[in-house]
BALOBA-1460 file (C-alpha; in Angstrom, 3 decimals):
// residues 84
<rec num="1" residu="x" x="179.320" y="197.626" z="-12.085"/>
<rec num="2" residu="x" x="175.775" y="196.642" z="-13.175"/>
<rec num="3" residu="x" x="173.956" y="193.918" z="-11.300"/>
<rec num="4" residu="x" x="172.958" y="190.920" z="-13.330"/>
<rec num="5" residu="x" x="169.520" y="191.688" z="-13.078"/>
<rec num="6" residu="x" x="170.191" y="195.051" z="-14.774"/>
<rec num="7" residu="x" x="172.173" y="193.778" z="-17.433"/>
<rec num="8" residu="x" x="169.371" y="191.137" z="-18.302"/>
<rec num="9" residu="x" x="166.659" y="193.804" z="-18.346"/>
<rec num="10" residu="x" x="168.828" y="196.017" z="-20.830"/>
<rec num="11" residu="x" x="169.720" y="192.522" z="-23.240"/>
<rec num="12" residu="x" x="165.838" y="192.177" z="-22.936"/>
<rec num="13" residu="x" x="165.441" y="195.866" z="-23.975"/>
<rec num="14" residu="x" x="167.896" y="195.571" z="-26.843"/>
<rec num="15" residu="x" x="166.208" y="192.521" z="-28.273"/>
<rec num="16" residu="x" x="162.822" y="194.404" z="-28.114"/>
<rec num="17" residu="x" x="164.411" y="197.232" z="-30.002"/>
<rec num="18" residu="x" x="165.776" y="195.083" z="-32.423"/>
<rec num="19" residu="x" x="162.717" y="193.302" z="-33.079"/>
<rec num="20" residu="x" x="160.610" y="196.551" z="-33.709"/>
<rec num="21" residu="x" x="163.280" y="198.350" z="-35.680"/>
<rec num="22" residu="x" x="163.399" y="194.914" z="-38.078"/>
<rec num="23" residu="x" x="159.875" y="195.486" z="-38.703"/>
<rec num="24" residu="x" x="160.987" y="199.152" z="-39.892"/>
<rec num="25" residu="x" x="159.455" y="201.257" z="-36.967"/>
<rec num="26" residu="x" x="160.803" y="204.375" z="-36.045"/>
<rec num="27" residu="x" x="161.898" y="205.428" z="-32.655"/>
<rec num="28" residu="x" x="159.001" y="207.294" z="-31.730"/>
<rec num="29" residu="x" x="156.755" y="204.134" z="-32.518"/>
<rec num="30" residu="x" x="159.403" y="202.051" z="-30.663"/>
<rec num="31" residu="x" x="159.121" y="204.093" z="-27.618"/>
<rec num="32" residu="x" x="155.155" y="204.077" z="-27.643"/>
<rec num="33" residu="x" x="155.209" y="200.318" z="-28.130"/>
<rec num="34" residu="x" x="157.840" y="199.564" z="-25.411"/>
<rec num="35" residu="x" x="156.377" y="202.387" z="-22.880"/>
<rec num="36" residu="x" x="159.669" y="204.073" z="-22.581"/>
<rec num="37" residu="x" x="161.148" y="207.375" z="-24.007"/>
<rec num="38" residu="x" x="162.314" y="208.141" z="-27.415"/>
<rec num="39" residu="x" x="165.735" y="209.280" z="-25.757"/>
<rec num="40" residu="x" x="165.614" y="205.606" z="-24.318"/>
<rec num="41" residu="x" x="165.052" y="204.226" z="-27.867"/>
<rec num="42" residu="x" x="167.967" y="206.287" z="-29.263"/>
<rec num="43" residu="x" x="170.170" y="205.332" z="-26.642"/>
<rec num="44" residu="x" x="169.621" y="201.600" z="-27.216"/>
<rec num="45" residu="x" x="170.025" y="202.028" z="-31.092"/>
<rec num="46" residu="x" x="173.419" y="203.847" z="-30.866"/>
<rec num="47" residu="x" x="174.390" y="201.056" z="-28.268"/>
<rec num="48" residu="x" x="173.502" y="198.279" z="-30.726"/>
<rec num="49" residu="x" x="175.272" y="200.154" z="-33.835"/>
<rec num="50" residu="x" x="178.277" y="199.701" z="-31.492"/>
<rec num="51" residu="x" x="177.922" y="196.134" z="-30.703"/>
<rec num="52" residu="x" x="177.223" y="194.891" z="-34.300"/>
<rec num="53" residu="x" x="179.577" y="197.283" z="-36.059"/>
<rec num="54" residu="x" x="176.961" y="198.814" z="-38.033"/>
<rec num="55" residu="x" x="177.020" y="202.309" z="-39.477"/>
<rec num="56" residu="x" x="173.313" y="202.942" z="-39.360"/>
<rec num="57" residu="x" x="170.012" y="201.658" z="-38.393"/>
<rec num="58" residu="x" x="169.295" y="200.644" z="-42.196"/>
<rec num="59" residu="x" x="172.320" y="198.575" z="-41.831"/>
<rec num="60" residu="x" x="171.734" y="197.179" z="-38.393"/>
<rec num="61" residu="x" x="168.343" y="196.073" z="-39.737"/>
<rec num="62" residu="x" x="169.873" y="194.393" z="-42.584"/>
<rec num="63" residu="x" x="172.341" y="192.257" z="-40.461"/>
<rec num="64" residu="x" x="169.194" y="190.761" z="-38.931"/>
<rec num="65" residu="x" x="167.975" y="187.724" z="-39.920"/>
<rec num="66" residu="x" x="164.899" y="187.392" z="-42.035"/>
<rec num="67" residu="x" x="164.023" y="191.150" z="-40.920"/>
<rec num="68" residu="x" x="160.638" y="191.973" z="-40.098"/>
<rec num="69" residu="x" x="159.164" y="188.735" z="-39.941"/>
<rec num="70" residu="x" x="159.757" y="187.870" z="-36.071"/>
<rec num="71" residu="x" x="156.799" y="187.707" z="-33.974"/>
<rec num="72" residu="x" x="156.294" y="189.041" z="-30.432"/>
<rec num="73" residu="x" x="157.176" y="185.572" z="-28.923"/>
<rec num="74" residu="x" x="160.454" y="184.969" z="-30.688"/>
<rec num="75" residu="x" x="163.654" y="186.616" z="-30.404"/>
<rec num="76" residu="x" x="165.255" y="188.215" z="-33.558"/>
<rec num="77" residu="x" x="168.645" y="187.017" z="-32.897"/>
<rec num="78" residu="x" x="170.934" y="186.488" z="-30.079"/>
<rec num="79" residu="x" x="172.899" y="189.365" z="-28.837"/>
<rec num="80" residu="x" x="176.663" y="189.009" z="-28.285"/>
<rec num="81" residu="x" x="177.850" y="188.559" z="-24.693"/>
<rec num="82" residu="x" x="179.366" y="191.885" z="-23.126"/>
<rec num="83" residu="x" x="183.000" y="191.931" z="-22.506"/>
<rec num="84" residu="x" x="184.075" y="192.110" z="-18.819"/>
């Protein structure tokens, strides 16, 4: 089982990826901004697609409120709580 700290970090990372994805950035650009690998971004996007039931990243971005208008200081949305 993941520790509360690792879950918190993962959820923070997911919010950051969502914020940048909503601005239309590609995985490589998101990875560069966040200082993580492109593979990590892809895994995060895949997780988010499952969480939100989206078929692709365009659909996911369309689910976000006011896509592309969030600033670095505000979250795009609140992620659903994990089950279990």
